[in-house]
C-alpha positions in Angstrom: 64.0 169.5 11.9 66.3 171.7 14.0 68.1 174.8 12.7 71.4 175.3 14.5 72.9 178.8 14.0 76.7 179.3 13.7 76.8 182.0 16.4 75.3 179.6 19.0 78.0 176.9 18.6 80.1 176.0 21.6 83.8 176.8 21.7 86.1 174.5 23.6 89.8 173.5 23.7 91.1 170.6 21.7 91.5 167.3 23.6 95.3 167.6 23.2 95.3 171.3 24.2 96.8 172.4 20.9 94.0 174.7 19.7 90.3 175.4 19.8 87.3 173.6 18.3 83.8 174.9 17.6 81.3 172.1 18.5 78.3 172.2 16.2 76.4 169.3 17.9 77.1 166.3 20.0 75.0 163.2 20.8 73.9 162.5 23.4 73.3 166.1 24.5 76.0 167.2 26.9 78.3 164.3 26.1 82.0 164.9 26.7 85.0 164.0 24.5 85.2 160.5 26.0 81.5 159.5 25.9 79.9 160.9 22.7 78.1 158.6 20.2 78.7 161.2 17.5 80.1 164.7 17.2 80.3 167.3 14.5 82.7 170.2 14.9 85.0 172.7 13.1 88.5 173.7 14.0 91.1 176.2 12.9 94.5 174.6 12.5 97.2 177.2 12.7 100.3 175.1 13.2 101.7 171.7 12.1 101.2 169.0 14.7 99.6 165.9 16.0 95.8 165.1 16.0 94.1 164.2 19.2 93.5 160.4 19.6 89.9 159.3 20.1 89.8 155.5 20.9 87.2 153.4 19.1 86.1 156.3 16.9 85.9 156.9 13.2 86.5 160.3 11.8 85.9 162.2 8.5 87.7 165.4 7.8 87.0 168.1 5.2 88.7 171.4 4.5 86.4 174.4 4.7 88.9 177.3 4.4 92.6 177.6 3.6 95.1 176.0 1.2 94.9 172.6 2.9 97.1 170.3 4.8 98.9 167.0 4.4 97.8 164.3 6.8 100.2 161.6 7.9 97.9 158.8 9.1 99.6 155.8 10.8 100.3 153.1 8.2 99.6 155.3 5.1 101.5 157.7 2.9 100.7 161.4 3.5 97.5 162.6 1.9 97.1 166.3 0.8 93.6 167.4 1.8 92.2 170.6 0.2 88.9 172.4 -0.2 88.5 170.4 -3.5 89.2 167.0 -1.9 86.5 164.4 -1.2 85.9 164.2 2.6 88.5 161.9 4.0 87.5 159.1 6.4 90.1 157.6 8.8 90.3 156.0 12.2 90.5 158.7 14.9 92.5 156.3 17.1 95.3 156.1 14.4 98.3 158.2 15.1 97.8 161.2 12.8 99.7 164.5 12.3 99.1 167.5 10.0 101.5 169.7 8.0 99.8 172.8 6.7 100.2 173.5 2.9 100.3 177.3 3.2 98.9 178.9 6.3 96.0 178.2 8.6 93.0 176.1 7.6 89.5 175.5 9.0 88.2 172.0 8.9 84.9 170.1 9.4 85.3 167.1 11.6 82.7 164.3 11.9 83.3 161.6 14.5 81.2 158.5 15.4 81.7 155.8 18.0 82.9 152.7 16.1 80.5 149.7 16.4 77.6 152.0 17.5 77.2 154.6 14.8 78.4 154.9 11.2 78.6 158.0 9.0 79.1 159.3 5.5 80.0 162.9 4.5 79.2 164.3 1.1 80.1 167.8 -0.3 77.5 169.2 -2.8 77.5 172.4 -4.8 74.1 173.9 -5.3 73.5 176.1 -8.3 69.8 177.1 -8.1 67.2 174.5 -7.0 67.3 170.8 -6.6 66.2 167.8 -4.5 68.2 165.3 -2.5 67.3 162.3 -0.4 68.8 162.0 3.0 68.5 158.3 3.5 69.6 158.3 7.1 68.2 157.9 10.6 69.8 161.3 11.4 71.1 163.7 8.8 72.7 167.0 9.1 73.1 169.6 6.3 75.9 172.2 7.0 76.1 175.2 4.7 79.8 175.9 3.9 79.3 178.8 1.6 76.3 180.8 0.4 72.8 180.9 1.7 70.5 177.9 1.1 66.8 177.5 1.7 65.9 173.9 2.7 62.5 172.5 2.7 61.6 169.1 4.4 57.9 168.3 4.1 56.0 171.3 5.3 59.1 172.8 7.2 61.3 175.4 5.6 64.5 177.0 6.9 67.0 179.5 5.4 70.5 178.7 6.4 73.4 181.1 6.3 77.1 180.1 6.0 78.1 177.6 8.7 74.5 177.1 9.9 73.4 173.5 10.2 70.1 171.7 9.9 69.4 168.5 11.8 66.8 166.1 10.4 65.8 163.2 12.6 64.1 160.1 11.1 65.2 161.2 7.6 65.3 157.8 6.0 63.0 158.4 3.0 62.5 162.2 3.3 63.0 164.2 0.1 64.7 167.6 0.7 64.3 170.6 -1.6 67.3 172.9 -1.8 67.2 176.4 -3.2 70.1 178.9 -3.5 73.7 179.0 -4.5 76.4 177.6 -2.3 78.2 174.6 -1.0 76.8 172.2 1.6 78.0 169.1 3.5 75.5 166.3 4.0 76.3 164.1 7.0 74.4 160.9 7.3 74.4 159.0 10.6 73.2 155.4 11.0 72.9 153.2 14.1 74.7 149.9 13.8 
């Protein structure tokens, strides 16, 4: 289990040069935008515009801050994505553009190489204490709001907002959660 702290994340320009992303983690370590197997990042979107195209990649987007944005994804009607929306999966190689609802937003972006890795993203509000099962080869828990204590087996970590916990070999592992807040559970599976 690895605790990633928000202040240690790497900042880098968007692939299309239109903004900045905060890379939480990428696999394999040190992979670039063209050769990652999976990548978890956050970005502030301050203006309307196109998304970067990532060939052979699947993406899931969630809104962490702001009023939301309408996504126009090639072949589909526009979809309004807000903090209350279910995380939205779509192909990262589809032509996509965003129109902000009311000012800047911060999003959570999960991308996996199609045919190699699949993923699911779930948002969960925690009230006091509870237990979840990760059921994934690799799982990540990102704290969106609040402070959450997470226990996996004998290991315990206290995560602040935007910290992330990486659990390898998490197929059957029970995870105890304690604290109030909102988390995102990201499950990654080799295909």
